[in-house]
C-alpha positions, 0 to 999 in steps of 0.5 A, a space after each residue: 221446543 216444548 218444556 219438559 215437566 220436572 219434580 222439585 224436592 227440597 230437603 228440610 233437615 230439621 227436627 225437634 228431636 230424633 226418633 230412635 230409628 232415624 238415620 236421615 240427615 237432620 239436625 235439632 233445629 234452632 231459629 238461627 240455623 233455620 234462618 241461615 239454611 232457608 237463605 242458602 236454600 233459596 239461593 240454591 233454588 235461584 242458581 239451579 233455576 238459572 240452568 233448568 228454568 228455560 227447559 222445564 216446567 215444575 208440576 210437583 213440589 215436595 218438601 220432605 225431611 226431617 220435619 218441614 212443618 217446623 219451619 216457620 210461617 215466614 220461611 215457608 212463604 220465602 221458599 214457595 215465593 222463590 220457587 214461584 218467582 224462579 221456575 215456571 209452574 203448572 202444579 198438579 201437586 205441592 206436598 209437604 211432610 208434617 209431624 202431627 204435633 206441629 200442625 195447627 191452624 195457623 201453619 195450615 193457613 200458611 201452607 194453603 196460601 203457599 199453594 200446598 195441596 197435599 199433607 204427608 203426616 208422619 203418624 206411624 201408629 195410633 198406639 201411644 205406648 208404641 209412639 212413645 217407645 219410637 221417640 215420636 213427639 206426638 200421641 194418637 190424639 194429636 195425630 187424629 186432630 192433625 188429620 181432621 183439621 188438615 181435612 177440613 182445610 181441604 188438603 189431600 191427606 197422606 199418613 205413614 203407617 209403620 210395620 213390624 215394630 218391636 211390641 206391635 201386634 196385629 190389633 194395632 194394625 187393625 186400629 190404624 187402618 180403622 181409625 185412618 179410614 173412618 177420619 177419611 184419609 185417602 192415602 196410606 204409605 206403609 213402611 217396614 221398620 228398618 234397623 240401621 247402624 248408629 241408631 238408638 234402635 240398633 242399640 236397644 235391640 243389640 242390648 235386648 231392651 227391644 226385639 226385632 221382628 223376623 222376616 216372617 213376622 214382617 211378611 204377616 204384618 204386610 199381608 194383614 195390612 194389605 187385606 185390611 186396606 183392600 176391605 176399606 176400599 184402598 187400592 195398592 199402586 205401589 208396594 208400600 202405597 195405598 189410596 182411595 179415589 186415585 189420590 196417588 202421590 204424583 211426585 213420588 210416582 216420578 221416582 218409580 217412573 224414572 222421571 226427571 226431578 231436581 233435589 235441593 238442600 242438604 243431602 238431596 238427590 237428583 236425576 235429570 237426563 239420565 244423570 244422577 247426583 247429590 248435594 252436600 250432607 254436611 252443613 258446612 260443606 253445603 253452605 261452602 258450595 253455594 258461596 263459591 258459586 258452584 252447583 251441587 253436583 257431588 257423586 255425579 254419574 251418567 247412567 249406562 244403558 244397562 243401568 237405565 234398563 235395570 232401573 226402568 224394570 225394577 222400579 216399574 215392577 214396584 207399581 201395580 200398573 207394571 212395566 209398559 213394554 212398548 215404552 221400554 221397546 221405544 226407549 231401548 230399541 229392543 225386543 223385550 220378549 226375546 231379551 228377556 225370554 229366560 227370565 219370562 220363562 223362569 217367573 211365568 208362575 209369579 208374573 202377569 205378561 201379555 206382551 204389553 205389560 209385565 207385572 207381579 201377580 198380587 200374591 207374590 208382591 212380597 217376594 218381588 225381590 226374588 223375581 226382580 233379580 232375574 230381570 236385572 243385568 
């Protein structure tokens, strides 16, 4: 039987400090904690490999966080070697998230030896005042230098851009796009600032120290960024992701296409064969489950046919290529045009539909949620 492709996600839950907007599962890491975590994560890789290595080939790897680049060179080598010893690999992408202030030549050499091909840098903005306000540990010059040396080492480089920040204006967006493009960055991920409960940002907004942008202002920032990126030769392939020269994120495409992926490490999520589950989000519980010999299968659920239909449509409509109608009809043995006749008619002005593909027209992507809801059962 032919092996299927599998994406492997490893969560590295350590940071040097917590940004004011962060509500991710992360910890201020010290050497002792990171040593223990890498030991247990390696054990989890081996344990899960016993279940999946016979049927799957790993074609994408993603180290996310947290700040994976905080790991020591030895930690990176241990994890990458454990994966290589456990799974059959045919990699088209090995991506690692990094904070610009943790990137140096020695780290990049280690990543290269480990087989990493892509570096995702959490730049957010090139405005030093905004970086300081966010609690980021790097400044704009460090971000630029990190991009330069990563490109010199031959990595595909992606940078994160955060939009609609308090005190941010459109000139800051102009500067971000110009700087990234002039440096030779070929992938940009753009995210709206999300104000989450329990964060320092939420408290500062409630205390009127900072002012949250309105929905209209957020839309203005997004439209402005999209226009600038288009002018500089970047194509939008997903609502929040833009690239040149087809430098898409292959691992993240698995999420949007509903492909199988295995999440390892604290709070990581998995989706395999229509089943979804998560790992423990507490260190002690995470270690205890591995010591017990049990697999991490918290909140496990088998997706219903309705769930699978909804997710396939919802995620596909985030992509510029849209939904492949033939693929949908084969998967679910349905006639799409009949099944969604009402939604297609209601949204005819906002969508492109020819019986083969369904996608949202470019000018209406910013209101995609009001369109997608009509296709959800």
